[in-house]
N, C-alpha and C positions, 0 to 999 in steps of 0.2 A: 170139289166143284166151287168156283168162285161165287160169292154172293153178289147181289145187285149193287151193293155198296162198293165191293171190291172192283167190279167192272166199271162203275162210275168213277171211282178214284183213279183207276188205271187210265181211263179216257181223259180225265181232267189233267193228269200229270203229263200224258203224251201231248196234249194240246199245249201245255206250258213249254215243253221241250221243243215242240214244233215252232211256236211263236218266237222263241229265243234263237233257235238254230237255223230256221228256214227250211228244215227238213220236213217233208210232208208226213202226216200222221201214219199213212199206210206203209211208210218205209221205216218207221220206228218200231223195232222189235224189242220186247221187254228184256231179252237176255243179251242184247248187243252191248259190247263194251263201249262206253261213252267216249273214251280217249282214242282207242285204236280203230274201232269200226265206224264211229260217228264223227270223229275228228273234233270233239269238243275240247277246247283248251281251258286253261285256268280262269280266264276272264269270262268265258261262256258259263263255266261251272258256277262262278259267283253270281252271274245274272240269273241262272236257273234257280239257285238257292234263294236269292232275294224274291224272285217271282213266286216260289213255293211258299215262302214265309208270308208274303202279302196275301196271296190267294186263300190260304188255309188259316191265316191268323195264328201261326205257330212259330216257334223258334227252333231252328236247326242248330244244334250245338256244334261248335267248331270242330270238336273231335269226331263228329259224325260225318263231316264232309268227305274225308278220305275213304269212308266206307261205301260211298255211293259210286259204284263202278258201272252199274247198269240201271235201266229204268226200273227194273224189279226191286233193286236196292232202294231207290227213291220211294217207290210205293210202300215198301216195308217200313221205312223210317217215318214217312208221313203218316201212314196208318197207325203206327205206334204212338206218335205224338198226338194224333187226333183222339186216340183211345185214352191216353193219359189225360188230355184236356177234358174230355167228357167225364172221366172218373173224378177229376178234381171239382167239376161243377156239381156233381151229385153229392159230394161230401159236405 
């Protein structure tokens, strides 16, 4: 069962995708393929990555970008980066 943080992160990421693509949030399914089902091209993918980096103040590594094929993938990568960032602050 997702935690409140997971639900909030999902909503924030969906909002970013919606802002960049113009697709309404209610049509953004977390398991939809970004390229095939949502029609996101490489330029939109870069815009989404930059928006994620600015919003969450994280860095998405270049080698992670091809791993983002769905919104769920983006949530996983952002969640991992936020967790890493939090752990680094605590040390």
